[in-house]
C-alpha positions in Angstrom: 221.6 -91.3 5.5 221.0 -91.0 1.7 223.5 -89.9 -0.9 222.6 -86.2 -0.8 223.0 -86.2 3.0 226.4 -87.9 2.6 227.5 -85.2 0.2 226.2 -82.5 2.5 228.1 -83.9 5.5 231.4 -84.3 3.5 231.1 -80.8 2.2 230.6 -79.5 5.7 233.7 -81.3 7.0 235.8 -80.1 4.0 235.0 -76.4 3.6 237.8 -76.1 0.9 235.7 -78.3 -1.4 232.5 -77.1 -3.0 229.3 -79.3 -2.9 229.7 -79.8 -6.6 233.3 -81.2 -6.2 232.2 -83.5 -3.3 229.2 -84.7 -5.4 231.7 -85.5 -8.3 234.0 -87.4 -5.9 231.1 -89.4 -4.3 229.6 -90.3 -7.7 233.1 -91.4 -8.9 233.5 -93.7 -5.9 230.1 -95.2 -6.3 230.5 -95.7 -10.0 233.9 -97.3 -9.5 232.3 -99.8 -7.0 229.5 -100.4 -9.4 231.7 -101.1 -12.4 234.0 -103.4 -10.3 231.0 -105.4 -9.2 229.7 -105.6 -12.8 233.1 -107.1 -13.7 232.7 -109.6 -10.9 235.5 -108.1 -8.8 235.5 -107.8 -5.0 235.8 -104.3 -3.6 237.4 -104.0 -0.1 237.4 -100.8 1.9 239.6 -101.3 4.9 237.9 -100.4 8.2 234.5 -100.3 6.4 233.8 -103.6 4.7 233.7 -105.4 1.4 231.3 -105.7 -1.5 231.1 -108.8 -3.8 228.7 -110.5 -6.1 227.2 -113.8 -5.1 225.8 -116.2 -7.6 222.5 -117.8 -6.8 221.7 -121.0 -8.6 218.4 -121.8 -10.4 215.9 -123.3 -8.0 212.4 -124.5 -7.6 210.2 -122.5 -5.1 206.6 -122.1 -4.3 204.2 -119.2 -4.7 203.2 -118.6 -1.0 199.7 -117.4 -2.1 198.8 -120.3 -4.3 201.2 -123.0 -3.4 202.1 -123.4 -7.1 205.7 -124.5 -8.0 207.7 -121.7 -9.6 211.2 -121.8 -11.2 213.5 -119.1 -9.9 216.2 -118.5 -12.5 219.9 -118.2 -11.6 221.0 -114.7 -10.8 223.8 -112.6 -9.3 223.1 -110.5 -6.2 225.3 -107.9 -4.5 226.6 -108.7 -1.0 228.1 -106.5 1.7 230.2 -107.8 4.5 231.0 -105.2 7.2 234.4 -104.9 8.7 235.2 -106.0 12.2 235.5 -102.3 13.3 231.9 -101.7 12.0 230.6 -104.8 13.8 232.2 -103.7 17.1 230.9 -100.2 16.8 227.4 -101.5 16.5 227.7 -103.6 19.6 228.1 -100.5 21.8 
């Protein structure tokens, strides 16, 4: 499911809201999550999961094609941990 499909589904389930209103709400939620992660905050949505930023240290790696050593700089990467409910739902 992509963002436009999500908006479509929410609009169908809430006929009192226009697609435009649903799009505004969905974009607001995503932007709030994005800005929280940019501020290095954890975002937890009960029953769904949590988003946080993980720090990766600088490391030495190898180019798989040439075998040459390469330095991979430190970086921050987004991480999602699903809730217990989501994990159990996927086991069915």
